[in-house]
C-alpha positions, 0 to 999 in steps of 0.5 A: 573350221569344219564343224564336223571336227567339233564334238560336244560333251557334258560335264558332271561335277561335285558342287561342294566347295572344291578348294581355295584355288579352284572356283566352286562348281555350280552343276552340269556344264557343256564343252566342246572338243576339236578332233583335229587339234584336241582343243577344249572349250568350256561353253558354260553352265547348262543346269544349276543342280546339286552334285550331278556326279554322273550323266547319261544320254538316251539312245536317241540323243534327245534326253540327258539324265543326271543323278544327284549324289545326295541323301536321299538320292535323286535323279533328274531328266532333261531335254537336250535343246537344239543349241545344247542347253538343258530343259528340266523335265522331272525328278524322281527319288533313287530309293537309296542315298548317294547314287553314283551311276546312271545309264540307259538301255539300247532301246532308249526306254529304260534308265538304271541307277546304282545307289552307293550308300544304299547298296541297291539298284533301281530301274525307271521307264522313259516316257515318250517325252523323256520324263522318268516314271517312278522306280519300277524295280528296286533290288537291294544287294546283301553281304560284305567284302574282304576289306574291313573298312571299305566293305562292311556293307553293300555299295552298288557302284555301277549298273549297265545293260549289255549290248543286246539289251536283254541283261543288266549287270551291277558292280557292287564294291561293298560285297565283291560281287557282280550281279546279273539281271534280266531286263524287260525294256517294255516294262523296265522290270529287272529280274535276277538271273540264276545264279544271281551273282559272280563273286570276285576275289575278296577285297577286290572292290568291283567298281565299273564295267564295260562290254565288248561290242558283240556283247560276249565279254564284260570287263570289270574293274576293281577299285581296291585290288587294281585289277581288270577281270575279263568275264565271258558272258552267255548272251542267251542266259546272261551267265558270267565266267571269269577267264582272265585277270590283269593288273592296271599298275606297272610292275614295282608300283607299291603306293596307294592306288584306286581304279576309277573308270573303264572304257573300250575303244569303239572297235573293241580292240583296246581297253582304257582304265584310269588309275587314281594315285598312280595318276595314269591311264592304263592302255591294254590290247584285248585278245578277243578269243581268250579275254587276255589283256596285254599291257601296252601303255601307262600314260600320265593323266596330266593332273591329280586323281583321274576320275571318269574319262571318255572316248569321243564317238569317232574313237580319235580322242580321249578326255580325262577328268582329273577331280582333285586338280580340277582339269580336263585333258585331251589325248590323241588316240592312235587308232591302230596301236591304241596308244595315247599322246597328249595334245597339250590342251587342257580345260579348267573345271572345279571337281569334274567327275563325269564326261558324257559325249553328246550322241549327235556330236 
């Protein structure tokens, strides 16, 4: 078999007891995907740690960072070994309970964390050896949202750097706001832009975000009202402006659903969103001039409660982590139409919640 047809990825999980049927997860796992067939293989546990619910890999592919969704929140740094194993480097506090998201900047010098229960975001400097500094900047969000039960306080859910590395944006589910920060990659310092935030519709619940490759568009998915906002970015000032909105649910669906994750195809032409409840992946075609999203497909996730998902670096395959059914499914992606088709392969894993592809295959 051609080794170039095999790519590897890491799995973040919840380590609490899953169910009587599924075994309990023990931490971060490593797995492989065959690009020609979609076959999945679990290669084993690579870090026995508590609740590593979100992972990210540095720009140079040498280091992996995992948050621990606990109270008080923590983040761990690992060196990626030649065979894909993880060697622990160090651990820092996230300065807020229950961190739920971690990302790195394009220079590989900065790590960013969102603390869900803490309602704040934090930045860290990455040392030459991959170790994390103590938190450099910590910003607490303020306010509440339109939902009287889910939005009584700030809940920072994601923070990511725009492709140019100058700005970082944070989705806050609790306050119905998208926050903007200027980022200094040399110091890892965050500074609020002016205006600091863009308000969404009341009760929308901003959760995750994705950027167009040219950095001119930010696509924000809202967990509570199941919409995607197409937001135009000023690449010089960082300012945000909503240009379009699209539901991720088919017409007539009225049952409970919560959006989870969003990714763009590598060429920036298609957008993918996971629907928990409808248990599907939404596929849309992006108009790169207007930001309007044309629905193309709703395809079953093949399990229950699709959480995080990932598109392999080549853009040929999409993997979905179904949290409640404890399985990961592979889908072939049509590069021209953007449409997904199940490969028939699945992998069992207890409470999978994050898929993180290794940057070097």
